[in-house]
N, C-alpha and C positions, 0 to 999 in steps of 0.2 A: 567685424562683431563689436569690439570693443565700445567704438562709438557709438553703435546701439542701445548697448547696456549702457552705458553712462549717459545716454541721452532719455532713457526710461527713468534712471537713478536720479538725475538730478530737480525734475520737480516735487521728489518726494523729500528730496535735502533741502529745497527752498519753501517749504510747505513750515507754515507758524506752528509753532510748540504748542504744549499744555503751559498755561501758567504758572502752575506746580514748579514745573522742572524751571521755566525763565525766572521766576523771582529766587530760587534758591532758597534761603532760611527766612527772610520773610513772609514767604507762603506756605500754608499748613491746612490739608485736609483735616478737618472736624466732624464731619457728616459725611457718608457719602452711601445713597441707595438706591431702589428701583426709581425713586421719584426725584431725587435731589443731589447735588455734591454741593456742601458747605464748604467753605474755604476763608479763613484766614488769614487777612492781610495785616501786618506790622511793617509798616514802610518808614524805614529815618529818613530824615530828611535829605533831600538829595536823591533817594534811592529809586531805583527804576524796574517796573516791573518784567523788562525785554518785551519785546514783540511777541506778543503769543496771540492765539486763535479760542474764542468761544464758540463753540459750535452750538450754542442752543441759546434761548433767552435766558436773561438774567436778573436778578434783583440787585442791589446794592446798597445795603445798609452801613451808614456810615458814625462807627460807634465813637468817633472823633470828627473834628472840624478839619477844613485845611484847603489847600490850593495845589492842584495839580494840573501839568500838563500832559495832553492826550494826543500821540501822533500815529493816523491811522497809517494802513499799509500801503497807503498812497500817496506818502508824505504829509499830507492835510494836519493840523496842529490847531488844537483849541485850549483855551484856559479853563480850567474848572474850579469853582468854590462852593465849597458847602459847609454844612455845619454838622454837628453832632445831632445825631438822631433823624438825619435827611436819608430818604430812601429814593432811588431812580431806578430805572426800567431801561434793560436794552437787549435791542434783538442780537444774534448774532452779527462780531466781530471779529477783527483783528487789529491790532494795537498795542501800544507801550504807554504805559502811565508812567510819570515820574514825580513824585511829591516834590514841590515847591515852595512847600513849608519849611519853618525854623524849628517844628517838633515835629515830633513822631505822627503820622497817621491811621487811625488802625480802621479797616473794614472786615464786612461779612460782605463775601459773593455767593449768592447763593444759584446755581446753576439747575434749571430745571430740565429736570429730561424726559418728560412726556408733553 
């Protein structure tokens, strides 16, 4: 019985978490309604969001520029360089992002709920 219960619980434990939890004090929900959730990210140099999941499409608005390394759940990595004012679109994804800049990077992540 214990083995069966553990087997059922393990996938839930392994599931990626919400970025607001994994990024800790670097992430703050600034708006949450029926249509969108907006998260302000303030990432110091070297800080990581932790592996997390975006369950919906999203826009990311870069308030400051910088360079980051993104690692997806399958271990693939890519380097991203953005300027202040850049806007990117992403489909649902599970990833970790690390600020590789020498300065803090600020973004707004706009998760679409509809």
